[in-house]
Every structure is written in C-alpha cells, then in structure tokens.
N, C-alpha and C positions, 0 to 999 in steps of 0.2 A: 504494499499500499504505500500511497506518498505520503509526504511529511507536507505539513501548513504552517506557516507562519501569519500571526491574526493581529491587526492593529486599530486601536481605536486611538481618532484623534480630535481636537475641537479647533477649527480653523474657521475666521470672520468670513462671510456671509461675503461680505464684498471682495474678499481674495479668493473668490472658485477660481477665475481663468489663470491666478500664479499659481497656484495651487495644482491645477489642471496639467499645467507649463510643467512643473518641478515633479508632477507625479510622471508624468509621459517618460521625462529623463531618466528617472530613477528607473521606471520597467524596463528599460533599454539595455540598465545596468544589471536588475537583479536578472533579466535573461540571459545575456553574455555570459554570465557566470552561473546559469546552470540551471533556474527556474523556471517551468514549463508556463509557468499561465502567473499572471498579477492581476488583480482587480481591485478598481477602485469605484467605492460607493458612497456617493453625497447623500446625506440624511434628507428625506421625503416627508415620513411617516413616522416620527421620532418620540412618542409621548412621555408626556414625566408619567415617572411611576409614583406609589406613596412608598417605599422603602428605598427601591435603589435605580437607577438608569442610567443609560448610554450619555447621558448628558451630566448627571450628577458625577459618572465615571469619571471622565475627566475635567471635570470641574469647568464647563463651559457656561459662558455668559450669556446673556440675553441678545446678543446679535452676533454668536458662534453657533457652526453648524457642524455637527458630528460627522464625525467621514469612517467609515469601515472600509477596512480592505484586507486581504490577504496576497501571499506569496503563497504559490504550490512547487513544490521539490519532488523530484522523485523518487526520495527516500532520504533518511536525515543525515545521512554522511555527508550525501551530496550538497544540503543544505546546510550543513556545516562546515566545509570547503566554502561553498560558494557563499554563505555570508560572511565569512573572511574574508575573500576577495571585494566582496560589494565594497564594506566599508573601508577599504585601502584605495579602490578604486577613487583617481581622482575628482571622476566628474561629482562623485557623494562630498565633495567638500564645498561645499554653496553653503554660508554663514546665514545668506537671506534668503530662509525659507520660510515661508508665506504663514505661521502656524509654531507655535511654542511647543515644541519638543519636550519640555520637561513633562506637560500633560497628557503625551502621548502610553497611550498603557499598549502594550504587546506581550506575543508568548508564543511558543514554537507547541505546535497540537500530532499528535498521532493521530491517523484516520484510521477510526474503526469504523465508519460505515459510508458509502459511495456510491448514490445510484438516483 
C-alpha cells in the first residue's frame, strides 16, 4: 500500500492565488522526488464544531481559509528518502510563503483502505 503525508494550513483568503502558485511549485518538487500524487483542497464547506474542527486545529482567524492537502508516495521508504530531498531542494527555500507555517499541522499515514 502507499504512504500519505497529510497537511492542514490556514491561508488568508486574499492570498488564494499566491498559495496556488506556491503549491504548484511544491507539487513539482514532490513529484520530482518520488511522490505519485499531490492534492491541494481549498476549504469550501468547513463548519465550526462544538468541541473541535479544522479551523481551530490551525487557529484560523476570520479571514483565513483552511487548506487540506495530501501527498501520496508509493511506500514509506520512498517517502522518507523523497521528503529529505524535498526539504533540501533549493526550490523549496522560499521565505515568502503565503501562510503561517507555524500553524500548519501535518503527519505521515499508512494507507489501510483505498477504494
């Protein structure tokens, strides 16, 4: 089974195109280093929860939109090697990211069901 890195990040609504541009650049870097798929989803129907929710998970404020993303890899070994290369890739050294990276949450996941 494949391996997936998942991400949730708050992005100012007015920076949607800047985020799309940065995400497209990152998508190519991930693909160049072994990822099989990169998906970026702009929040559209992200309700407030009673206990927790996507917005609270990243401390999104009133003008921020939650973005949910994932990167698929063939397996964890490819991900571990590829992720290291992605972080070292000069194309990823952009200090002008259109979001607050300190509030991004992410994690790696073994796929247990895909269909």
